[in-house]
C-alpha positions in Angstrom: 7.6 -24.4 -15.0 7.8 -21.6 -12.4 6.5 -22.0 -8.9 4.4 -19.1 -7.6 5.0 -18.3 -3.9 1.9 -18.3 -1.7 2.3 -14.6 -0.9 2.3 -13.9 -4.7 -0.9 -15.9 -5.0 -2.4 -13.8 -2.2 -1.4 -10.6 -4.0 -3.0 -11.9 -7.2 -6.2 -12.6 -5.4 -6.2 -9.1 -3.9 -5.7 -7.7 -7.4 -8.8 -9.6 -8.5 -10.8 -8.0 -5.7 -10.5 -10.3 -2.7 -9.9 -8.7 0.6 -6.6 -9.4 2.3 -8.0 -11.7 5.0 -10.0 -13.8 2.6 -7.1 -14.1 0.1 -4.7 -15.1 2.8 -7.2 -17.7 4.2 -7.8 -19.1 0.8 -4.1 -19.8 0.5 -3.8 -21.1 4.0 -1.5 -18.2 5.2 -1.5 -16.5 8.5 -2.7 -12.9 8.2 -2.6 -10.3 11.0 -4.0 -6.7 10.8 -2.6 -3.5 12.4 0.6 -4.9 13.8 3.1 -2.7 15.6 6.7 -3.4 14.9 10.0 -1.6 15.4 11.7 0.3 12.6 15.5 0.2 12.7 18.3 2.4 11.7 21.9 1.3 11.9 20.7 -1.9 13.7 18.9 0.0 16.4 15.2 0.4 16.9 14.2 4.1 16.3 10.4 4.1 16.2 7.3 2.0 16.2 5.4 1.5 13.0 1.9 0.1 12.6 1.7 -2.1 9.5 -1.8 -2.5 8.0 -1.2 -6.2 7.2 1.3 -8.9 7.8 0.8 -12.0 5.6 3.0 -15.0 6.2 5.7 -12.8 7.6 5.6 -10.2 4.8 4.5 -6.6 5.5 1.8 -5.7 3.0 1.7 -2.0 2.3 -0.5 0.2 0.1 1.2 2.4 -2.4 0.5 6.1 -1.7 -1.0 7.6 -4.8 -1.5 11.1 -3.2 2.2 12.0 -3.6 4.5 12.0 -6.6 5.5 8.4 -7.6 9.2 9.2 -7.0 8.4 10.4 -3.5 6.3 7.3 -2.7 9.0 5.0 -4.0 11.6 6.7 -1.8 9.3 6.4 1.2 8.7 2.7 0.5 12.4 2.0 0.0 13.2 3.8 3.3 10.5 1.8 5.2 11.6 -1.4 3.6 15.2 -0.8 4.7 14.0 -0.1 8.3 11.8 -3.2 8.7 13.2 -6.6 9.7 10.9 -8.5 7.2 10.1 -8.6 3.5 7.8 -5.9 2.2 5.2 -6.3 -0.5 3.4 -3.3 -2.0 -0.1 -3.2 -3.3 -0.2 -0.9 -6.3 -4.0 -0.6 -6.4 -6.6 0.2 -3.7 -7.8 -2.7 -1.5 -11.3 -4.0 -1.9 -13.7 -2.5 0.6 
């Protein structure tokens, strides 16, 4: 039997149409919106990034469907490497 992490359950709720705050609350997780954090390169802060959501210490990002998939994946990989926290990506638009 596999155990599903609370953040994974939040992502599943979002995929079913819940908004991020409601999905996080339903799972008892702390959710913060529009949080500014430092992005790092070579262990040093290089710029400030505003993350749309942080759920239980995980940055929650929306996939960019306006650019080629390979470009979007490279951008996400670069941002993931620059943040000092786990990153989760929403592959479909958030509920309004």
